[in-house]
C-alpha positions as CSV (number, residue, x, y, z in Angstrom):
1,M,0.3,9.0,-18.3
2,S,-1.5,5.1,-17.3
3,A,-5.2,4.4,-17.8
4,V,-5.3,3.6,-13.8
5,N,-4.5,6.8,-11.9
6,V,-4.3,6.5,-7.8
7,T,-5.5,9.9,-6.7
8,N,-5.8,9.5,-2.7
9,V,-5.0,6.9,-0.4
10,T,-6.3,7.5,3.4
11,V,-5.2,5.5,6.6
12,L,-7.7,5.0,8.7
13,D,-7.6,3.8,12.3
14,N,-4.1,5.4,12.9
15,P,-2.9,4.2,15.2
16,S,-3.9,1.5,16.0
17,M,-3.3,-1.3,18.2
18,F,-1.0,-3.9,16.8
19,L,-4.0,-6.9,16.5
20,N,-6.4,-4.4,14.9
21,P,-7.2,-4.6,11.2
22,F,-6.0,-2.3,8.7
23,Q,-7.5,0.0,6.5
24,F,-7.2,2.0,3.6
25,E,-9.5,4.5,1.9
26,I,-8.5,4.4,-2.0
27,S,-9.6,6.3,-4.2
28,Y,-8.9,6.0,-7.9
29,E,-9.8,7.1,-11.4
30,C,-9.7,5.0,-14.6
31,L,-9.5,6.4,-18.0
32,L,-10.8,3.8,-20.2
33,P,-12.6,0.7,-20.0
34,L,-10.8,-2.1,-18.6
35,N,-10.7,-6.4,-19.7
36,D,-9.7,-7.5,-16.3
37,D,-9.8,-6.1,-12.9
38,L,-7.4,-4.4,-10.5
39,E,-5.7,-6.5,-8.4
40,W,-4.7,-4.6,-4.6
41,K,-2.4,-6.3,-2.2
42,L,-1.4,-5.3,1.1
43,I,1.8,-6.7,2.8
44,Y,3.7,-6.6,5.8
45,V,7.2,-7.3,6.0
46,G,8.4,-8.7,8.8
47,S,12.2,-8.8,9.1
48,A,14.3,-6.5,7.0
49,E,16.8,-9.3,7.5
50,D,14.5,-12.0,5.2
51,E,12.0,-11.7,2.8
52,K,11.0,-14.9,3.6
53,Y,8.9,-13.3,6.6
54,D,7.0,-11.0,4.7
55,Q,3.1,-11.9,5.0
56,L,0.8,-11.1,2.1
57,L,-2.5,-9.5,4.4
58,E,-4.9,-9.8,2.1
59,S,-5.6,-9.6,-2.1
60,V,-8.6,-8.0,-3.0
61,L,-10.1,-8.0,-6.8
62,V,-11.5,-5.1,-7.5
63,G,-13.7,-4.8,-11.2
64,P,-15.8,-4.5,-13.8
65,V,-13.4,-0.9,-13.8
66,N,-15.8,1.5,-16.4
67,V,-14.2,5.0,-17.0
68,G,-15.4,7.1,-14.1
69,N,-14.2,7.8,-10.3
70,Y,-13.9,5.6,-7.6
71,R,-13.4,5.0,-4.3
72,F,-13.3,2.1,-1.4
73,V,-12.3,1.2,1.9
74,F,-9.4,-1.9,2.0
75,Q,-9.4,-3.8,4.7
76,A,-7.1,-6.5,5.5
77,D,-6.0,-8.6,9.0
78,P,-3.1,-7.7,11.1
79,P,0.0,-9.9,10.2
80,K,0.4,-13.4,12.7
81,P,3.5,-12.4,14.9
82,E,4.3,-16.2,15.0
83,K,5.4,-15.0,11.9
84,I,7.5,-12.7,12.6
85,P,10.8,-12.8,14.6
86,E,10.4,-12.2,17.8
87,E,13.3,-9.4,17.8
88,D,11.8,-7.8,14.5
89,I,8.3,-7.4,16.0
90,L,9.0,-3.7,18.3
91,G,10.2,-1.0,16.1
92,V,9.8,0.1,12.9
93,T,9.4,-2.3,9.9
94,V,7.4,-1.5,6.4
95,L,3.9,-1.8,5.1
96,L,3.5,-1.9,1.1
97,L,0.0,-1.2,-0.8
98,T,0.3,-2.4,-4.6
99,C,-2.1,-2.4,-7.4
100,S,-1.8,-4.8,-10.4
101,Y,-3.7,-4.7,-13.8
102,M,-3.1,-8.1,-15.2
103,G,0.1,-9.4,-13.2
104,Q,1.3,-6.6,-14.1
105,E,2.0,-4.1,-10.9
106,F,1.8,-0.2,-11.8
107,I,1.7,1.6,-7.9
108,R,3.4,0.9,-5.0
109,V,2.8,2.8,-1.8
110,G,5.0,1.8,0.1
111,Y,4.8,3.1,4.4
112,Y,6.8,3.2,7.6
113,V,5.1,1.3,10.4
114,S,5.9,2.0,14.4
115,N,5.7,-1.0,16.6
116,E,5.5,0.3,20.6
117,Y,4.3,-0.2,23.5
118,I,1.5,2.2,25.0
119,D,3.0,1.9,28.4
120,E,5.9,3.7,29.2
121,Q,7.3,1.3,31.7
122,L,7.3,-1.3,29.3
123,R,9.1,0.7,26.5
124,E,11.7,1.8,29.3
125,E,11.7,-2.4,30.4
126,P,10.3,-4.9,27.6
127,P,9.6,-8.1,28.7
128,P,11.7,-10.9,27.6
129,K,9.0,-12.1,25.5
130,V,6.8,-9.4,23.2
131,L,3.5,-8.9,25.3
132,I,1.5,-8.3,21.7
133,D,-1.7,-7.0,23.0
134,K,0.1,-4.5,24.5
135,V,1.8,-3.2,21.1
136,Q,0.7,-0.2,19.4
137,R,1.4,0.4,15.7
138,N,1.8,3.9,13.8
139,I,1.2,4.4,10.2
140,L,3.2,7.2,9.1
141,S,0.6,8.1,6.3
142,D,2.5,11.9,6.4
143,K,5.4,10.4,4.4
144,P,4.7,7.2,2.1
145,R,7.1,5.9,-0.8
146,V,4.9,6.4,-4.1
147,T,6.4,4.4,-7.1
148,K,4.6,4.0,-9.9
149,F,5.8,1.4,-12.9
150,Q,4.7,1.5,-16.6
151,I,2.8,-0.6,-18.2
152,V,0.7,-1.9,-20.5
153,F,-3.4,-1.3,-20.2
154,N,-5.4,-3.3,-22.7
155,S,-2.5,-3.7,-25.3
156,S,-5.0,-6.2,-27.7
157,N,-7.9,-4.0,-27.8
158,S,-7.3,-0.8,-29.5
159,D,-10.8,-1.0,-30.4
160,V,-11.8,0.5,-27.3
161,P,-12.9,4.1,-27.5
162,G,-10.1,6.2,-26.2
163,Y,-7.4,3.8,-25.7
164,D,-5.7,5.5,-29.0
165,M,-5.5,8.7,-26.9
166,L,-3.4,7.7,-24.4
167,P,0.4,7.6,-24.8
168,P,2.1,4.5,-25.2
169,E,3.5,3.2,-21.6
170,D,6.9,2.9,-22.2
171,G,9.6,4.8,-20.3
172,P,11.3,5.1,-16.7
173,V,10.2,4.0,-13.3
174,D,8.5,6.7,-11.9
175,T,10.4,7.2,-7.8
176,L,8.9,9.6,-5.4
177,P,11.5,9.4,-2.4
178,I,9.9,10.2,0.8
179,D,12.1,13.1,1.9
180,N,11.5,14.8,-1.5
181,G,10.3,17.9,-0.1
182,P,7.1,19.4,-1.5
183,Q,7.3,16.3,-4.5
184,A,6.7,13.5,-1.9
185,M,3.7,12.4,-2.0
186,D,0.6,12.7,0.9
187,C,-1.5,10.7,0.8
188,E,-4.3,11.8,2.9
189,N,-3.7,15.7,1.8
190,S,-2.8,15.7,-1.9
191,N,-3.4,13.4,-5.6
192,F,-0.9,10.6,-6.5
């Protein structure tokens, strides 16, 4: 059990043009007050061949975090096309939404993203240079890969009410694969 549970992530404005901002509505619950902010990040994988093309699109601190339920819209600028290898702009890539507490990542939601021309003729006969303003992205929001990591929440503050009621934060990483049938996480329709 975690001190923070992400209960829902909804991808907004999807599909959308490549150059439009990303938007996610994130809901989570906190089971005990935290000493520090939560850090949310959105990372665009620019190339499967080399992580140097990954782009941190946005990083925000959310807090203070007391016991209760929370919801907010996380918005991030699109990736800079000039920092992506030309041959990797079109096709399928990955988008990672992460949350960390005191430098410890405790959840990662990965989405496949399909980038293609909106015009059928451009899809059949792509120009030598990508026309980025004609590219649409589609986040495959119905099949995210959710990975949860066990971390220590407020280990130095065992005097926080309710802290002793949480089980210890140890054990294996909980990974849910995309194609795991009914156990797969559907961000728009079910809880994490």
